[in-house]
C-alpha positions in Angstrom: -0.2 17.4 -5.0 -1.2 14.9 -8.0 0.7 14.5 -10.8 -1.1 11.3 -12.2 -4.3 9.2 -11.5 -5.9 6.4 -13.1 -8.5 3.8 -11.6 -6.7 1.3 -10.1 -7.5 -2.5 -9.7 -6.8 -4.0 -6.0 -4.0 -6.0 -5.6 -4.8 -9.2 -3.7 -2.2 -10.7 -1.1 -1.7 -13.7 -3.3 -0.8 -11.3 -6.3 1.4 -9.3 -4.0 3.4 -12.8 -3.3 3.8 -13.7 -6.5 5.3 -10.6 -7.7 7.6 -10.8 -5.1 8.7 -14.3 -6.0 8.8 -13.1 -9.5 11.3 -10.3 -8.8 13.3 -12.1 -6.6 13.8 -14.8 -9.2 14.8 -11.9 -11.6 18.4 -11.1 -11.5 18.8 -7.3 -10.9 22.6 -6.8 -9.6 23.6 -3.1 -9.8 23.7 -2.1 -13.3 21.7 -5.1 -14.7 18.5 -3.7 -13.3 16.4 -3.3 -16.3 14.6 -6.8 -16.8 13.3 -6.3 -13.1 12.3 -2.7 -13.7 10.2 -3.6 -17.0 8.5 -6.5 -14.4 7.6 -3.3 -12.1 6.5 -1.1 -15.2 4.2 -4.1 -16.3 2.8 -4.5 -12.8 1.9 -0.9 -12.8 0.3 -0.9 -16.1 -1.6 -4.0 -15.6 -3.5 -2.2 -12.7 -4.0 1.2 -14.7 -1.0 3.2 -13.5 1.3 4.9 -15.8 4.6 3.9 -15.5 8.1 4.1 -17.5 11.6 3.9 -17.1 13.6 7.2 -17.3 17.0 8.0 -18.4 19.0 6.3 -15.8 16.7 3.1 -15.4 14.3 4.5 -12.4 11.2 3.1 -12.6 8.4 6.0 -12.4 4.7 5.8 -11.2 3.8 9.4 -10.1 0.1 9.8 -8.8 -0.9 11.3 -5.5 2.4 13.0 -4.2 1.2 13.4 -0.6 3.5 10.6 -0.1 6.6 9.1 -2.5 7.2 5.3 -1.8 10.9 4.6 -2.8 13.3 1.5 -2.8 15.7 0.6 -5.3 15.8 -2.1 -7.6 19.2 -3.2 -7.7 20.6 -6.0 -5.5 24.6 -6.9 -5.0 26.0 -10.2 -6.3 25.4 -13.6 -5.1 23.1 -16.5 -6.4 20.7 -18.0 -3.8 18.7 -20.7 -4.9 15.1 -19.1 -5.3 12.5 -21.2 -3.1 9.8 -21.1 -0.6 10.3 -23.2 2.4 8.5 -23.6 5.5 9.3 -21.4 8.4 7.9 -21.1 11.7 6.0 -18.1 10.8 4.9 -20.0 7.7 6.2 -19.6 4.3 9.9 -18.0 4.1 11.0 -17.1 0.8 14.6 -17.6 -0.2 16.8 -15.5 -2.9 18.9 -12.7 -3.4 17.4 -9.4 -2.6 14.4 -10.9 -0.7 15.6 -8.5 2.3 17.7 -6.1 0.4 15.6 -4.4 -0.8 13.6 -6.5 -3.3 10.9 -7.2 -0.3 10.5 -3.8 0.6 10.6 -2.4 -3.1 7.6 -5.0 -3.8 5.6 -4.3 -0.6 5.8 -0.4 -1.4 4.6 -0.9 -5.2 1.8 -2.9 -4.2 0.8 -0.3 -1.7 1.3 2.1 -4.0 -1.3 0.8 -6.7 -3.6 0.1 -3.7 -3.8 3.8 -2.2 -2.9 5.6 -5.7 0.1 7.3 -4.0 3.5 8.2 -5.9 6.3 5.3 -6.4 9.6 5.3 -7.7 11.9 2.3 -8.0 15.5 3.6 -8.1 19.1 1.8 -9.7 22.3 1.8 -8.5 21.5 2.5 -4.8 24.3 -0.7 -4.2 26.9 1.3 -5.8 26.9 4.8 -6.6 23.1 5.7 -5.9 23.0 7.0 -9.6 19.2 6.6 -9.2 18.7 8.6 -6.3 20.9 11.4 -7.6 19.1 11.6 -10.8 15.7 11.8 -9.0 16.5 14.7 -7.0 17.4 16.8 -9.6 14.6 15.5 -11.7 11.3 16.0 -9.7 10.4 18.5 -7.2 10.3 17.1 -3.3 6.8 15.3 -2.5 4.9 15.9 0.6 6.8 13.1 2.5 9.0 10.3 1.9 9.0 6.6 2.9 12.2 5.2 1.7 12.1 1.2 1.5 15.1 -0.4 3.3 14.4 -3.7 5.8 13.6 -2.6 9.3 11.3 -5.4 10.2 7.4 -4.8 9.7 7.6 -3.4 13.1 10.3 -1.0 12.7 10.7 2.7 11.7 14.3 3.6 10.3 14.9 7.4 11.4 18.8 7.6 11.2 21.7 6.7 8.7 25.4 7.4 9.0 27.1 9.3 6.1 29.5 8.3 4.1 32.9 9.8 2.9 35.0 7.8 0.4 38.5 8.2 -1.1 41.4 6.6 -2.2 45.3 7.1 -0.8 48.3 7.0 -2.7 51.9 7.2 -1.9 55.0 7.1 -3.9 58.4 6.3 -3.0 61.9 5.6 -4.8 62.7 2.5 -5.2 65.4 1.1 -3.0 67.0 -1.8 -1.3 64.9 -3.6 1.4 67.6 -3.6 4.0 67.5 0.7 4.0 65.8 2.1 6.9 63.8 4.5 5.1 60.2 4.2 5.0 58.9 3.0 1.3 55.2 3.8 0.4 53.9 0.6 1.2 54.7 1.4 5.1 54.0 4.9 4.8 50.6 3.7 3.8 50.3 0.9 6.8 51.5 3.9 9.0 49.0 6.4 7.8 46.0 4.0 8.3 47.0 3.1 11.8 47.2 6.9 12.6 43.8 7.2 11.2 42.4 4.3 13.1 44.0 5.9 16.3 42.4 9.4 15.4 38.8 7.7 15.4 39.3 5.3 18.3 36.6 6.0 21.1 38.2 8.2 23.6 38.5 6.6 27.6 35.4 5.9 28.9 33.7 5.7 25.8 34.4 2.4 24.4 30.8 1.1 24.7 29.7 4.2 23.0 26.8 3.2 20.1 28.5 2.2 16.8 26.0 5.0 15.2 27.5 7.2 17.3 31.5 6.8 16.0 33.2 7.0 13.1 34.1 3.8 11.3 37.3 4.0 9.0 37.3 0.9 6.7 39.8 0.3 3.9 38.1 -1.6 1.1 41.5 -2.5 -1.3 45.2 -2.0 -0.9 47.4 -2.4 -3.9 51.2 -2.0 -3.6 54.7 -2.7 -5.0 57.6 -1.8 -7.3 56.5 -0.1 -10.6 57.3 -1.8 -14.2 60.2 0.4 -14.7 61.8 -0.5 -11.4 62.4 2.8 -10.0 59.8 3.3 -7.8 57.3 2.0 -4.9 53.7 3.0 -5.3 50.6 2.2 -2.9 47.0 2.9 -3.3 44.3 2.1 -0.6 40.6 2.5 -1.0 39.0 3.9 2.0 35.5 4.9 3.4 34.6 6.4 6.6 30.9 6.4 7.9 29.9 9.6 9.6 27.6 9.8 12.6 24.9 13.0 12.9 27.5 14.6 15.5 29.9 15.3 12.8 29.8 16.7 9.2 31.5 14.9 6.1 33.9 17.7 5.9 35.2 17.8 9.8 36.0 13.9 8.9 38.2 14.5 5.5 39.8 17.2 7.7 40.7 14.8 10.4 41.9 12.0 8.0 44.1 14.8 6.2 45.7 15.8 9.2 47.2 12.1 9.4 49.1 12.0 6.1 52.7 11.5 6.2 53.7 12.0 2.8 50.7 10.8 0.6 48.0 11.8 -0.3 43.8 11.4 -0.6 41.6 11.7 -3.5 38.2 11.9 -2.4 35.6 10.9 -4.6 32.2 10.3 -2.5 30.4 12.3 0.2 27.0 11.8 1.6 25.8 13.5 4.9 24.2 11.5 7.6 20.5 11.9 8.4 18.7 12.2 11.6 15.0 12.6 11.6 12.8 13.6 14.3 10.5 10.6 15.6 7.7 13.4 16.1 7.0 14.0 12.3 3.6 13.2 10.6 5.3 10.3 8.7 6.8 8.7 12.1 3.7 9.0 13.9 1.7 7.3 11.1 3.7 4.3 11.2 3.5 4.1 14.9 -0.2 3.9 14.6 -0.5 1.9 11.6 2.2 -0.9 13.3 0.0 -0.9 16.7 -3.2 -1.3 14.6 -1.5 -4.3 12.6 -0.7 -6.0 16.2 2.7 -4.6 16.5 4.8 -2.4 19.2 7.1 0.2 17.2 10.8 0.2 17.1 12.4 3.3 16.3 15.8 2.4 14.8 19.1 3.9 13.6 21.3 2.4 11.0 25.2 2.3 10.9 25.2 2.1 7.0 24.2 4.7 4.4 21.0 4.6 2.1 19.2 6.7 -0.6 17.2 8.6 2.1 20.4 10.7 3.1 20.4 12.1 -0.4 16.7 12.7 -0.2 17.4 14.2 3.1 19.5 16.7 1.9 17.8 17.7 -1.1 14.1 17.7 0.0 12.7 19.6 3.2 9.8 17.3 3.9 9.4 14.8 6.5 10.7 11.2 5.8 11.4 7.6 7.3 12.6 4.3 6.0 10.8 1.3 6.5 10.7 -2.2 5.0 10.0 -6.4 6.1 13.0 -8.4 6.7 15.8 -8.9 9.0 18.6 -6.4 8.1 21.3 -8.7 9.6 20.5 -10.8 6.4 21.4 -7.8 4.1 24.0 -9.4 1.6 24.0 -12.7 3.3 24.5 -16.1 1.7 21.2 -17.0 3.5 18.9 -14.1 2.7 15.3 -14.9 3.2 12.0 -13.1 4.1 8.8 -14.6 5.8 6.3 -13.9 3.7 3.6 -13.4 6.6 5.9 -10.4 7.4 5.9 -9.0 3.9 1.9 -9.4 4.3 2.1 -7.4 7.5 4.3 -4.5 5.7 2.0 -4.0 3.1 -0.7 -3.9 5.1 1.2 -1.2 7.4 2.2 0.8 4.2 -1.2 1.0 2.9 -2.4 2.8 6.2 0.4 5.0 6.1 -0.3 6.0 2.7 -3.9 6.5 3.4 -3.1 8.4 6.9 -0.4 11.0 4.7 -3.4 11.7 2.4 -3.5 8.6 -0.1 -7.1 7.4 -1.5 -9.3 5.6 0.8 
């Protein structure tokens, strides 16, 4: 299905690198992506492609919908001086977002122009995934999806854990600290200890892969005597990563069974995803990586990504791919080999053509 088309001008390898460096040098922390998004719109327009920002700020550049290339525009905070230094494999670009996920984003934008396939750069992936949530309600499913996240140029990510997030709240009457009864702070600590035990690996399963476990994690804790001095209150923001063997509902129910007087107010859940290595998308990547001289690696990620939302909403084959070492996500030494970036563009172009893009 083709939604738009235009005569395109091929993007050279040097132009692609220049765009990548310009994008990394442009601040795009979640909530402040507009300047970077406008750079992408200008790039598509300069190459004869229609592009615009939609109502939530996503970069939309529709074309041949045989495959949708999509990654996120936003980054996490953190200033890393943008520079190119010589590495073992040639020049290396340093800067926030070079790996997560401006590198994959720009590689996809270049491949989309060179093969005339659809592209979307979404906003808010690092916070509330508002761009992806809007996208799945605002357009029909494409024939296939490639989501952009770092996998290494020869890696294909097929699985992500899901996410359940909420806030535990407990309140108790104030009293002298010599009293033996629990206050709300103790209730919260005891509850969390019970939750961790509930999700601890069973005997003999201590060495099971993290991908196959639930990972409970508190993200903030606040507590103390209220301003009027009459009560003690505690709140704890919590997250649980959910493996494909469980549903988000099952994890919520297990957490709530451990409650000891407080309550949990859930505010976000994203189901896990595990796609088959036998889909046409996965096969196209294996062929493209081998043609580029690599040995394909099939990956599962312990985090959560926008592809989880796409898999829930759209019944089409999909995979996640992009240049960069995911161990450098959000890190103070985030950096990307430009040779790896070049290879990833080649792989993406081959995949797009295999799935039906322009020759």
